[in-house]
LOKOLLO-392209 format. One record per residue (C-alpha): y, z, x; residue in three letters; residue number from 1. Coordinates in nm, 4 decimals, padded with zeros to 6 digits. Each point is the difference from the previous one (the first is absolute). Layout:
<pts>
Y_Z_X_ALA_NUM $
...
</pts>
This chain:
<pts>
01.7557_-08.1535_-06.1678_MET_1 $
-00.2672_00.2220_00.1232_PRO_2 $
00.0953_00.3853_00.0474_ASP_3 $
00.1032_00.0863_00.3411_PRO_4 $
-00.1881_00.3594_-00.0389_PHE_5 $
-00.2863_-00.0992_-00.1652_ASP_6 $
-00.3061_00.0216_00.2538_GLU_7 $
-00.2088_-00.2708_-00.2232_ASN_8 $
00.2731_-00.2441_00.0083_ALA_9 $
-00.0297_-00.2769_00.2893_VAL_10 $
00.2471_00.0979_00.2716_SER_11 $
00.1544_-00.2475_00.2708_ALA_12 $
-00.1535_-00.0216_00.2828_GLY_13 $
00.1067_-00.1046_00.4027_LEU_14 $
-00.1774_-00.3364_-00.0355_VAL_15 $
00.0723_-00.2172_-00.2883_ALA_16 $
-00.2115_-00.0726_-00.2078_ASN_17 $
-00.1097_-00.2548_-00.2525_GLY_18 $
00.1692_00.0063_-00.3075_SER_19 $
00.0696_-00.2491_-00.3082_VAL_20 $
00.3469_-00.0892_-00.0527_GLY_21 $
00.2612_-00.2809_-00.1084_ASP_22 $
-00.1623_-00.2337_00.3239_ASN_23 $
-00.2871_-00.0287_-00.2165_ALA_24 $
00.1697_-00.2113_-00.2506_ARG_25 $
00.1209_-00.2199_00.2829_LEU_26 $
-00.3552_-00.0256_00.1256_GLY_27 $
00.0256_00.2626_00.2733_HIS_28 $
-00.2025_00.3264_00.0293_ASN_29 $
00.1654_00.0252_00.3522_GLU_30 $
00.3442_00.0797_00.0510_PRO_31 $
00.2227_-00.2531_00.0508_LEU_32 $
00.1942_-00.0390_00.3555_SER_33 $
00.4294_00.0178_00.0019_ILE_34 $
-00.0520_-00.3865_00.0620_SER_35 $
-00.2134_-00.0890_-00.2882_GLU_36 $
00.2165_00.1849_-00.2312_ILE_37 $
00.3237_-00.1199_00.1347_SER_38 $
-00.1466_-00.3502_-00.0123_SER_39 $
-00.1152_00.0307_-00.3868_MET_40 $
00.3683_00.1350_-00.0684_LEU_41 $
00.1823_-00.2788_00.1530_LYS_42 $
-00.1985_-00.2593_-00.2057_ARG_43 $
00.0125_00.1760_-00.3195_THR_44 $
00.3867_00.0397_00.0460_VAL_45 $
00.0210_-00.4354_00.1179_GLU_46 $
-00.2382_-00.0779_-00.2851_GLU_47 $
00.2327_00.2153_-00.2769_ARG_48 $
00.3292_-00.0715_00.1683_PHE_49 $
-00.0884_-00.3320_00.1525_GLY_50 $
00.3981_-00.1194_-00.1313_PHE_51 $
00.2494_00.2177_-00.0770_VAL_52 $
00.4120_-00.0411_-00.0526_ARG_53 $
00.1990_00.3545_00.0663_LEU_54 $
00.3701_00.0571_00.0230_ARG_55 $
00.0995_00.2564_00.2179_GLY_56 $
00.2605_00.1017_00.3165_GLU_57 $
-00.0418_-00.0816_00.3531_LEU_58 $
-00.0820_00.2673_00.2363_SER_59 $
-00.0636_00.0500_00.3831_GLY_60 $
00.0171_-00.4231_00.0608_VAL_61 $
-00.1133_-00.1189_00.3272_LYS_62 $
-00.1228_-00.2737_00.1562_ARG_63 $
-00.2699_-00.0041_00.2637_ALA_64 $
-00.0089_-00.1936_00.2931_ALA_65 $
-00.2918_-00.1959_-00.1411_SER_66 $
00.2369_-00.1357_-00.2556_GLY_67 $
-00.1389_00.2205_-00.2813_HIS_68 $
00.2070_00.1966_-00.2284_LEU_69 $
-00.0343_00.3606_-00.0780_TYR_70 $
00.1458_00.1787_-00.3451_CYS_71 $
-00.0248_00.2571_-00.2281_SER_72 $
00.0644_-00.0651_-00.3792_LEU_73 $
00.1584_00.3597_-00.1666_LYS_74 $
00.1337_00.0722_-00.3577_ASP_75 $
00.1030_00.3368_-00.1204_GLU_76 $
-00.3375_00.1747_00.0355_LYS_77 $
-00.2025_-00.2198_00.1768_ALA_78 $
-00.0309_-00.1962_00.3498_ARG_79 $
-00.3007_-00.2508_00.0799_LEU_80 $
-00.0178_-00.1613_00.3478_ASP_81 $
00.0150_-00.3670_00.0185_GLY_82 $
-00.0580_-00.2913_00.2488_VAL_83 $
00.0746_-00.3559_00.0169_MET_84 $
-00.1765_-00.2250_00.2695_TRP_85 $
00.1948_-00.1994_00.2872_ARG_86 $
-00.0192_-00.3628_-00.2092_GLY_87 $
00.0899_00.1862_-00.3452_SER_88 $
00.3253_00.1598_00.1682_ALA_89 $
00.1069_-00.3318_00.1750_GLN_90 $
00.0302_-00.1410_-00.3411_ARG_91 $
00.2539_00.2625_-00.1269_LEU_92 $
00.3272_-00.1644_-00.1384_PRO_93 $
00.1680_00.3150_00.0785_PHE_94 $
00.0166_00.3113_00.2862_MET_95 $
-00.2057_00.3155_-00.1149_PRO_96 $
00.1989_00.3324_00.0103_GLU_97 $
-00.0064_00.3578_-00.1026_ASP_98 $
00.0655_00.0648_-00.3463_GLY_99 $
00.0277_-00.3170_-00.0958_LEU_100 $
-00.1733_-00.0493_-00.3724_GLU_101 $
-00.2763_-00.2246_-00.0064_VAL_102 $
-00.2888_-00.1418_-00.2037_ILE_103 $
-00.2745_-00.0479_00.2317_ALA_104 $
-00.3576_-00.2289_-00.0862_THR_105 $
-00.3123_00.0948_00.1671_GLY_106 $
-00.3609_00.1655_-00.0361_LYS_107 $
-00.0395_00.3568_00.0560_LEU_108 $
-00.2607_00.0444_00.2947_THR_109 $
-00.1089_00.3997_00.1681_THR_110 $
00.0490_00.0175_00.3821_TYR_111 $
-00.2812_00.2244_00.1102_PRO_112 $
00.1307_00.0935_00.3380_GLY_113 $
00.2591_00.1958_-00.1575_ARG_114 $
-00.1645_00.0518_-00.3639_SER_115 $
00.3043_-00.1532_-00.2060_THR_116 $
-00.0008_-00.2530_-00.2541_TYR_117 $
00.2991_-00.2770_00.0767_GLN_118 $
00.1433_-00.3710_-00.1407_ILE_119 $
-00.0594_-00.2856_00.1624_VAL_120 $
00.3366_-00.2120_-00.0835_ILE_121 $
-00.0368_-00.3612_-00.0292_GLU_122 $
00.3516_-00.0281_-00.1055_ARG_123 $
00.2671_00.2143_-00.1115_MET_124 $
00.3282_-00.0667_-00.1441_GLU_125 $
00.3250_00.1913_-00.0684_ILE_126 $
-00.0334_00.1996_-00.3161_ALA_127 $
00.3510_-00.1759_-00.1937_GLY_128 $
00.2754_-00.1320_00.0680_GLU_129 $
00.1554_00.3415_00.0110_GLY_130 $
-00.2495_00.0900_00.3189_ALA_131 $
00.0800_-00.3533_00.1565_LEU_132 $
00.4380_00.0686_-00.0549_LEU_133 $
-00.0914_00.3775_00.1790_ALA_134 $
-00.1954_-00.1306_00.3139_LEU_135 $
00.2906_-00.2562_-00.0201_LEU_136 $
00.2831_00.2815_00.0610_GLU_137 $
-00.2733_00.1213_00.2406_LYS_138 $
-00.0201_-00.2486_00.2220_THR_139 $
00.4204_-00.0849_-00.0185_LYS_140 $
00.0874_00.3295_00.1012_ALA_141 $
-00.2507_00.0422_00.3251_ARG_142 $
00.1324_-00.2808_00.0942_LEU_143 $
00.3141_-00.0009_-00.0292_GLU_144 $
-00.0019_00.3204_00.1932_ALA_145 $
-00.1524_-00.1749_00.2986_GLU_146 $
00.3150_-00.2079_-00.0447_GLY_147 $
-00.1253_-00.3762_-00.0891_LEU_148 $
00.2564_00.0095_-00.3109_PHE_149 $
00.3168_00.1034_00.2303_ALA_150 $
00.3137_-00.2354_-00.0411_PRO_151 $
00.0141_00.0447_00.3871_GLN_152 $
-00.2848_-00.2102_-00.0239_ARG_153 $
00.1102_-00.2800_-00.1798_LYS_154 $
00.1154_-00.3529_00.1397_ARG_155 $
00.2641_-00.2608_-00.0793_PRO_156 $
-00.1540_-00.2927_-00.1275_LEU_157 $
00.0710_-00.3341_00.2272_PRO_158 $
00.2963_-00.2165_-00.1817_TYR_159 $
-00.1909_-00.3384_00.0372_LEU_160 $
-00.3426_00.0210_00.1110_PRO_161 $
-00.1882_-00.2907_00.1781_ARG_162 $
-00.3501_00.1339_-00.1576_THR_163 $
-00.1114_00.1807_-00.3265_ILE_164 $
-00.3435_00.2036_00.0031_GLY_165 $
-00.1383_00.0346_-00.3038_VAL_166 $
-00.2677_00.2250_-00.0837_VAL_167 $
-00.1220_-00.0765_-00.2946_THR_168 $
-00.2712_-00.1717_-00.2450_SER_169 $
-00.0027_-00.3815_00.0683_PRO_170 $
-00.1579_-00.0899_-00.3467_THR_171 $
00.2742_00.2288_-00.2202_GLY_172 $
00.3517_-00.1013_-00.1775_ALA_173 $
00.1923_00.2504_00.3001_VAL_174 $
-00.0569_-00.2571_00.2521_ILE_175 $
00.1342_-00.2645_-00.1788_ARG_176 $
00.2737_00.1562_-00.1183_ASP_177 $
00.1228_00.1042_00.3681_ILE_178 $
-00.0792_-00.3431_00.1038_LEU_179 $
00.2134_-00.1697_-00.3009_HIS_180 $
00.2765_00.2841_00.0820_ARG_181 $
00.0372_-00.0582_00.3887_LEU_182 $
-00.0276_-00.3671_-00.0524_ALA_183 $
00.3146_00.0030_-00.2557_ASP_184 $
00.1940_00.2502_00.2049_ARG_185 $
-00.0985_-00.0913_00.3492_PHE_186 $
-00.2920_-00.1732_00.1001_PRO_187 $
-00.1564_00.2047_00.2654_SER_188 $
-00.3318_-00.0338_00.2327_HIS_189 $
-00.2825_00.2229_-00.2027_VAL_190 $
-00.3339_00.1446_00.0933_ILE_191 $
-00.2216_00.1890_-00.2330_VAL_192 $
-00.2157_00.2568_00.0762_TRP_193 $
-00.3009_-00.0638_-00.3377_PRO_194 $
-00.1036_00.3605_-00.0392_VAL_195 $
-00.1721_00.1436_-00.3069_LEU_196 $
00.3117_00.2031_-00.2017_VAL_197 $
-00.2217_00.2785_-00.2186_GLN_198 $
-00.3576_00.0845_00.0035_GLY_199 $
-00.2638_00.1171_00.2654_GLN_200 $
00.1574_-00.0805_00.3342_GLY_201 $
00.3275_-00.1381_-00.1135_SER_202 $
00.1817_00.2774_00.2295_ALA_203 $
-00.1862_-00.0567_00.2707_GLU_204 $
00.0958_-00.3887_00.0095_GLN_205 $
00.3345_00.0814_-00.0444_VAL_206 $
00.0256_00.2411_00.2455_ALA_207 $
-00.1143_-00.2379_00.2620_ALA_208 $
00.1675_-00.3068_-00.1204_ALA_209 $
00.2867_00.1968_00.1231_ILE_210 $
-00.0604_00.0931_00.2978_ARG_211 $
-00.1342_-00.2891_00.0506_GLY_212 $
00.3123_-00.1721_-00.0483_PHE_213 $
00.1692_00.3042_00.2287_SER_214 $
-00.2543_-00.0696_00.2844_ASP_215 $
00.0858_-00.3655_00.0223_LEU_216 $
00.2091_-00.0880_00.2811_ASP_217 $
00.1058_-00.3074_-00.0490_GLY_218 $
-00.1367_-00.1946_00.3046_ASN_219 $
-00.3033_-00.1476_-00.1569_GLY_220 $
-00.0280_-00.2715_-00.3160_SER_221 $
00.1203_00.2441_-00.2575_VAL_222 $
00.3554_00.1000_00.0108_ALA_223 $
00.1146_00.3501_-00.0087_ARG_224 $
00.1643_00.1015_-00.3290_PRO_225 $
00.3749_00.1362_-00.0066_ASP_226 $
-00.0842_00.1101_-00.3168_LEU_227 $
-00.3094_00.1502_-00.1878_VAL_228 $
-00.0418_-00.0099_-00.3910_ILE_229 $
-00.2391_00.2570_-00.2078_VAL_230 $
-00.0003_-00.1526_-00.3543_ALA_231 $
-00.2578_00.0062_-00.2955_ARG_232 $
00.0726_-00.0065_-00.3418_GLY_233 $
00.0581_00.2584_-00.3056_GLY_234 $
-00.2971_00.2398_-00.1151_GLY_235 $
-00.1398_00.3294_-00.0558_SER_236 $
-00.0015_00.3006_00.2108_ILE_237 $
-00.3544_-00.0262_00.0484_GLU_238 $
00.0730_-00.4100_00.1274_ASP_239 $
00.2579_00.0992_00.2224_LEU_240 $
-00.1993_00.2958_00.1700_TRP_241 $
-00.0180_-00.2337_00.2978_SER_242 $
00.2927_00.0211_00.0708_PHE_243 $
-00.0009_00.3535_-00.0405_ASN_244 $
-00.2910_00.0181_00.3108_GLU_245 $
00.1227_00.2238_00.3607_GLU_246 $
-00.1436_-00.3113_00.1471_VAL_247 $
00.2523_-00.2177_-00.1666_VAL_248 $
00.2943_00.2401_00.0504_VAL_249 $
-00.0355_00.0712_00.3816_ARG_250 $
-00.0837_-00.3452_00.0333_ALA_251 $
00.3486_-00.1069_-00.1264_ILE_252 $
00.1563_00.3230_00.1749_ALA_253 $
-00.1039_-00.1710_00.3776_ASP_254 $
00.0277_-00.3694_-00.0781_CYS_255 $
00.3305_-00.1129_00.2544_THR_256 $
00.0434_-00.2604_-00.2114_ILE_257 $
00.2436_00.1166_-00.3403_PRO_258 $
-00.1702_00.0379_-00.3094_VAL_259 $
00.1355_-00.0931_-00.3395_ILE_260 $
-00.2389_00.1881_-00.2651_SER_261 $
-00.0214_-00.2033_-00.3304_ALA_262 $
-00.3027_00.1636_-00.1874_VAL_263 $
-00.0073_-00.0058_-00.3919_GLY_264 $
00.2337_-00.0019_-00.1904_HIS_265 $
00.4177_00.1842_-00.0214_GLU_266 $
-00.1506_00.2802_-00.1354_THR_267 $
-00.3149_00.0235_00.2030_ASP_268 $
00.0462_00.2197_00.3609_THR_269 $
-00.2807_00.0241_00.2489_THR_270 $
-00.0256_00.1699_00.3147_LEU_271 $
00.0598_-00.3346_00.1352_ALA_272 $
00.3277_00.0056_-00.1092_ASP_273 $
00.1381_00.3340_00.2023_TYR_274 $
-00.1709_-00.1145_00.3108_ALA_275 $
00.1365_-00.3711_-00.0167_ALA_276 $
00.3509_-00.0702_00.1738_ASP_277 $
00.1443_-00.1489_-00.3833_ARG_278 $
-00.1619_00.0386_-00.3083_ARG_279 $
00.0251_-00.3013_-00.2654_ALA_280 $
-00.0369_00.0443_-00.3242_PRO_281 $
-00.2180_-00.3162_-00.0352_THR_282 $
-00.0966_-00.2853_00.2414_PRO_283 $
00.2082_-00.2466_-00.1336_THR_284 $
00.2721_00.2683_00.1251_ALA_285 $
-00.1429_00.0357_00.2959_ALA_286 $
00.0284_-00.3642_00.1113_ALA_287 $
00.3627_00.0354_-00.1501_GLU_288 $
00.0006_00.2839_00.2672_MET_289 $
-00.1054_-00.1384_00.2810_ALA_290 $
00.2169_-00.3317_00.0126_VAL_291 $
00.3436_-00.0779_-00.1176_PRO_292 $
00.1103_-00.3187_-00.2239_VAL_293 $
00.0398_-00.3122_00.2981_ARG_294 $
00.2678_-00.1706_-00.2435_ALA_295 $
00.1780_00.3527_-00.0063_GLU_296 $
-00.0482_00.0693_00.3785_LEU_297 $
00.1630_-00.3698_00.0811_ALA_298 $
00.2642_00.0074_-00.2928_ALA_299 $
00.0911_00.3482_00.2371_PHE_300 $
-00.0460_-00.1657_00.3353_LEU_301 $
00.2382_-00.2875_-00.1043_ASP_302 $
00.2261_00.2922_-00.1159_GLU_303 $
-00.0221_00.1407_00.3423_LEU_304 $
00.0740_-00.3042_00.1866_ALA_305 $
00.2993_-00.0444_-00.2199_LEU_306 $
00.1143_00.3553_00.0519_ARG_307 $
-00.0350_-00.1225_00.3948_LYS_308 $
00.1857_-00.3202_-00.0304_LYS_309 $
00.2795_00.1930_-00.1890_ARG_310 $
-00.0133_00.2896_00.2434_ALA_311 $
00.0813_-00.2660_00.3382_ILE_312 $
00.2366_-00.1806_-00.2095_LEU_313 $
00.1815_00.2397_-00.1402_ARG_314 $
00.1445_00.1662_00.3653_PRO_315 $
00.1262_-00.3259_00.0691_VAL_316 $
00.1748_-00.0835_-00.2959_GLY_317 $
00.1461_00.3038_00.0153_LEU_318 $
00.1426_-00.0989_00.3807_GLY_319 $
00.1458_-00.2985_-00.1166_ARG_320 $
00.1687_00.1591_-00.3077_GLU_321 $
00.2120_00.2711_00.3150_ARG_322 $
-00.0044_-00.2706_00.2298_LEU_323 $
00.2200_-00.2591_-00.2602_ASP_324 $
00.2234_00.3075_-00.1254_ALA_325 $
00.0418_00.1246_00.3534_ARG_326 $
00.1261_-00.4047_00.1057_ALA_327 $
00.2018_00.0216_-00.2851_GLN_328 $
00.1512_00.3099_00.1657_ARG_329 $
00.1007_-00.1810_00.3460_LEU_330 $
00.3297_-00.0827_00.1087_PRO_331 $
00.0724_-00.4019_-00.0028_LYS_332 $
-00.0905_-00.1184_00.3975_PRO_333 $
00.3295_-00.1454_00.0379_GLU_334 $
00.1943_00.3428_-00.0851_ALA_335 $
-00.2820_00.1869_00.2577_LEU_336 $
00.1486_-00.2154_00.2603_LEU_337 $
00.3898_-00.0540_-00.0799_ALA_338 $
00.0923_00.3072_00.1778_PRO_339 $
-00.1820_-00.0867_00.2739_GLN_340 $
00.1401_-00.3606_-00.0258_ALA_341 $
00.3484_00.1182_-00.0034_GLN_342 $
-00.0347_00.2273_00.3288_LYS_343 $
-00.1664_-00.2500_00.1645_LEU_344 $
00.2901_-00.1605_-00.0534_ASP_345 $
00.2226_00.2603_00.1264_ASP_346 $
-00.1966_00.0099_00.3420_LEU_347 $
00.0209_-00.3361_00.0498_SER_348 $
00.3659_-00.0019_00.0143_ASP_349 $
00.0256_00.2861_00.1910_ARG_350 $
-00.2482_-00.1237_00.2645_LEU_351 $
00.2242_-00.3219_-00.0069_ARG_352 $
00.3152_00.1879_00.0808_ARG_353 $
-00.1850_00.2679_00.2210_GLY_354 $
-00.1034_-00.3005_00.2602_LEU_355 $
00.2925_-00.1338_-00.0163_ALA_356 $
00.1538_00.2948_00.1114_ASP_357 $
-00.2385_00.0774_00.2499_ARG_358 $
00.0986_-00.3482_00.1088_ALA_359 $
00.3333_00.0064_00.0397_THR_360 $
00.0195_00.3814_00.1961_GLY_361 $
-00.2995_-00.1746_00.2407_GLU_362 $
00.2119_-00.2816_00.0433_ARG_363 $
00.3047_00.2674_00.1669_GLU_364 $
-00.2186_00.1946_00.1572_ARG_365 $
-00.1185_-00.2821_00.2029_LEU_366 $
00.3662_-00.1154_00.0410_GLN_367 $
00.0903_00.3513_00.1701_ALA_368 $
-00.3345_00.0171_00.2216_HIS_369 $
00.0892_-00.3707_00.1099_ALA_370 $
00.2955_00.1165_00.1633_ALA_371 $
-00.2453_00.2346_00.2302_ARG_372 $
-00.2497_-00.2396_00.1172_LEU_373 $
00.2711_-00.1523_00.2535_SER_374 $
-00.1673_-00.1715_00.3460_ALA_375 $
00.1230_00.2290_00.2310_PRO_376 $
-00.1221_00.3129_-00.1755_LEU_377 $
-00.3032_-00.1752_00.0002_LEU_378 $
-00.0178_-00.0580_00.3617_LEU_379 $
00.0969_00.3458_00.0730_ALA_380 $
-00.3172_00.1397_-00.1338_ARG_381 $
-00.2516_-00.2319_00.1584_VAL_382 $
00.1716_00.1146_00.3396_ASP_383 $
-00.0094_00.3885_-00.1284_ARG_384 $
-00.4113_-00.0740_-00.0987_ALA_385 $
-00.0539_-00.1639_00.3720_ARG_386 $
00.1502_00.2575_00.1464_ASP_387 $
-00.1965_00.2480_-00.0970_ARG_388 $
-00.3380_-00.2463_00.0173_LEU_389 $
00.0788_-00.0009_00.3951_SER_390 $
00.0447_00.3705_00.0107_ALA_391 $
-00.3514_00.0491_-00.1138_ALA_392 $
-00.2425_00.0772_00.2292_ARG_393 $
-00.4263_-00.0238_-00.0156_LEU_394 $
-00.2225_00.1950_00.1928_VAL_395 $
-00.3307_-00.1193_00.0694_PRO_396 $
-00.1682_00.2824_00.0882_ALA_397 $
00.0097_00.1717_-00.3634_LEU_398 $
-00.1527_-00.3196_-00.1172_LEU_399 $
-00.3005_00.0119_00.2324_THR_400 $
-00.0491_00.3355_00.0006_GLN_401 $
-00.0415_00.0018_-00.3836_ARG_402 $
-00.2972_-00.3302_00.0567_VAL_403 $
-00.1715_00.2183_00.2395_ALA_404 $
-00.0527_00.3251_-00.1710_THR_405 $
-00.1272_-00.2419_-00.3078_GLN_406 $
-00.2619_-00.1520_00.2311_SER_407 $
-00.1177_00.3211_00.1523_ASP_408 $
-00.0693_00.0708_-00.3368_ARG_409 $
-00.1572_-00.3209_-00.1203_LEU_410 $
-00.2678_00.0197_00.3251_ALA_411 $
-00.0515_00.3083_-00.1381_SER_412 $
-00.1170_-00.0524_-00.3343_LEU_413 $
-00.1975_-00.3145_00.1754_GLU_414 $
-00.2081_00.2409_00.1638_ARG_415 $
-00.0410_00.2494_-00.2368_LEU_416 $
-00.1810_-00.3328_-00.1802_ARG_417 $
-00.2073_-00.0732_00.2251_LEU_418 $
-00.1619_00.3432_00.0199_GLN_419 $
-00.0411_-00.0088_-00.4174_LEU_420 $
-00.1468_-00.3663_00.0089_ASP_421 $
-00.3391_00.0554_-00.1332_PRO_422 $
-00.0867_-00.3329_00.1545_ARG_423 $
00.1087_00.0715_00.3094_ALA_424 $
-00.4041_00.2062_00.1526_PRO_425 $
-00.1356_-00.3160_-00.1429_LEU_426 $
00.1257_-00.1915_00.3436_ARG_427 $
-00.1350_00.2661_00.1531_ARG_428 $
-00.3668_-00.0579_-00.1260_GLY_429 $
00.0329_00.2246_-00.3260_TYR_430 $
-00.1319_-00.0899_-00.3297_VAL_431 $
00.2046_00.0404_-00.3376_LEU_432 $
-00.2399_00.0592_-00.2674_VAL_433 $
00.0642_-00.0568_-00.3246_THR_434 $
-00.1740_-00.0701_-00.4008_ASP_435 $
00.0958_-00.3001_-00.1651_PRO_436 $
00.2898_00.1220_-00.2096_GLN_437 $
00.2060_00.0970_00.3763_GLY_438 $
-00.0764_00.3719_-00.0246_ALA_439 $
-00.0657_00.1692_00.3215_VAL_440 $
-00.3295_00.1350_00.0513_VAL_441 $
-00.0391_00.2706_00.2262_LYS_442 $
-00.2879_00.1444_-00.0336_ASP_443 $
-00.3711_-00.0825_00.0237_ARG_444 $
-00.0606_00.1725_-00.3075_GLU_445 $
00.2205_-00.2070_-00.2103_THR_446 $
-00.0874_-00.2891_00.2034_ALA_447 $
-00.3907_00.0593_-00.1346_THR_448 $
00.1124_-00.0003_-00.3508_GLY_449 $
00.1886_-00.3394_-00.0012_LYS_450 $
-00.1420_-00.3472_-00.0840_PRO_451 $
00.1938_-00.1686_00.3040_SER_452 $
00.2020_00.0024_00.2653_LEU_453 $
00.2534_-00.1518_00.1829_VAL_454 $
00.0440_00.0066_00.3731_LEU_455 $
00.3364_-00.1113_00.1322_GLU_456 $
00.0009_-00.1118_00.4117_PHE_457 $
00.2818_-00.1186_00.1817_GLU_458 $
-00.0556_-00.3379_-00.0793_ASP_459 $
-00.1712_-00.0027_-00.3137_GLY_460 $
-00.1838_00.1981_-00.2694_ARG_461 $
-00.3590_00.0161_-00.1069_LEU_462 $
-00.1254_00.1076_-00.3636_ASP_463 $
-00.3675_00.2469_00.0722_VAL_464 $
-00.2008_00.1461_-00.2219_ILE_465 $
-00.1313_00.3704_00.0755_PRO_466 $
-00.3688_00.1181_00.0626_ALA_467 $
-00.0876_00.2789_-00.1877_SER_468 $
-00.2518_00.2486_00.0520_GLY_469 $
-00.1645_00.1829_00.3082_ALA_470 $
-00.1195_-00.3125_00.1183_ALA_471 $
00.3338_-00.0868_00.0491_SER_472 $
00.1118_00.3045_00.1793_ARG_473 $
-00.0171_00.0235_00.3885_PRO_474 $
-00.1293_00.3074_00.1325_SER_475 $
00.2513_00.2252_00.1814_PRO_476 $
-00.1389_-00.0450_00.3578_ALA_477 $
-00.0240_-00.3848_-00.0272_ARG_478 $
00.3904_00.0028_-00.1301_SER_479 $
00.1256_00.1939_00.2437_LYS_480 $
-00.2453_-00.1883_00.3221_ALA_481 $
00.1274_-00.3220_-00.1183_ARG_482 $
00.3351_-00.0043_00.1536_PRO_483 $
-00.1022_00.1678_00.3200_ALA_484 $
-00.2992_-00.2888_00.0564_GLU_485 $
00.1946_-00.2904_-00.0742_SER_486 $
00.3977_00.1004_00.0153_GLY_487 $
00.0471_-00.1630_-00.2730_GLU_488 $
00.1498_00.1483_-00.3644_GLN_489 $
-00.1997_00.1031_-00.2568_PRO_490 $
-00.0343_-00.1616_-00.3120_LYS_491 $
00.1251_00.1739_-00.3139_LEU_492 $
-00.2679_-00.1229_-00.1991_LEU_493 $
</pts>
C-alpha cells in the first residue's frame, strides 16, 4: 500500500484512472456495473447450490395475493429468506405457520433488488413427527378458541335416518364394512361421495364432499342425507393428516347435517373428531351408531303394542271386578220392594174405607138438603128475582153518549190518517220518487247517484234511469220559465 505522505507515491485523483484489479481475471479491464456483478453472483450461487435441503424454523410466513408464499428459515444463529411459488405452495399438504420446524428442499439464488440471497423452495415437509404434533396442537388450540369444538354445537343424531351420506374412498375396505354393517342392522339408502383420503388434494376433496351434502335441498334427483359419515381406515399421523386440515374441520363445523367422524382406529384422534357431532372409534362403529338393529326395533314395537293393549284392557278388567264386588253388596230386588208393597196394601185398604165413609157422609148430607129443596121455596125465590128485574130501568142516554164520544174520536183519527198519507198528494199530480229497494229519494244529488229510480203516480209506477252530467242538468232560467209558460208541473228528472 503506498504511503500517503510519500511525495513520490501515486495519489488518488478526482478522476478515476485505469487500474488493474480482480476484474482482469474475469476478462474485464473496466469496472463492473452493479447489475453485472449481481448477475455473476446469482449464477455462481445457483451453480454451486442448485439443490439443497435445509432444516429450520419458519418465521414471517405470509401468502401474497398472487398465491406465492414468502417466509424465513432460521435457527439459533442465522436466518435465510425463502420463497415458494404458487404452483408449489398449492401442493403443500399442510398450512405453514410461524414457529413450525420444517425441512425445505430447493435451490439457493440471489435477489438483486435487495442484494440478498434466498432459497426458492420446491418442497416443504414437517421436520419429524414431533413437529407435526406441535402443529396439530397449535391448530387445535386456535380452532378451539373459535368455538368449533364447543359441546353446545353438537347435535343429536337422527334415530332412524332414511338416507345416509358417506364421504370416503370408494375402493377401500371402509365403505364395504359400513355397507355390510348397515345391511345387517337396518338396510338404508346410502349415497357415497368418492374422495381421496390421503395425499395431495385429499383435504380439499373431503371438505368439498361435506359441503356438497350440506348444500343439497332434496328437490333434485339426489336425496338429501339425514346423516353424514366421514370415514377412513387406520394409519400413521401423516396418513390421517388430511382430516386435521383446517378446511376439513370448518366444513364439518359448518355442515347443516349431523356428522359422524370415523377416521382411523380407536386410538387415532383427529381434529375432525372434535368438530363432528359424534366420534366413532371405527367405521364399523359409525354404522352401528347411525342406525338401530331392525330386529330389536321390531321387538320393541311389539312390546309397546302389547303394553298398550294391556294398558287398555286393564281398566276394563278392574272396572268389571269392582262392578261385580259392588253388585254382590246390593240387596235383593224383592227385599227392596217388600216395604213399598206393604205400604201399598195398607194405603189401598185405607182408601177403600175412606171412600165408603165419604159416600155415607155425602148421602146423609144430601138427604138433609133435600128437605130444603121443596117446590114452594123455589117458587118464592123465582118471584123475588122477577120483582127485582121489573124494578130495574135502563137509561138510553148513557149508551148513546158513550157511542157518540167514541165516534168523534174515530173521525179525528181518520182525518189525521188522511193528512199523513204519503200517497194523498199523488191525486193532486205529485210523484213519489223511490229507489228499487223502496227507499224515498229526497234530493237531486241522491237521485243522480242511483242506477235506476221508480216514479209512483196515482194510477201506477214507472221505472226510469236518471241522466248524469252537465248535459242532463237544465239551466236555472229555463227551469224557472217552463212552469210559467206552459202551466205544467216541472219534471223531477
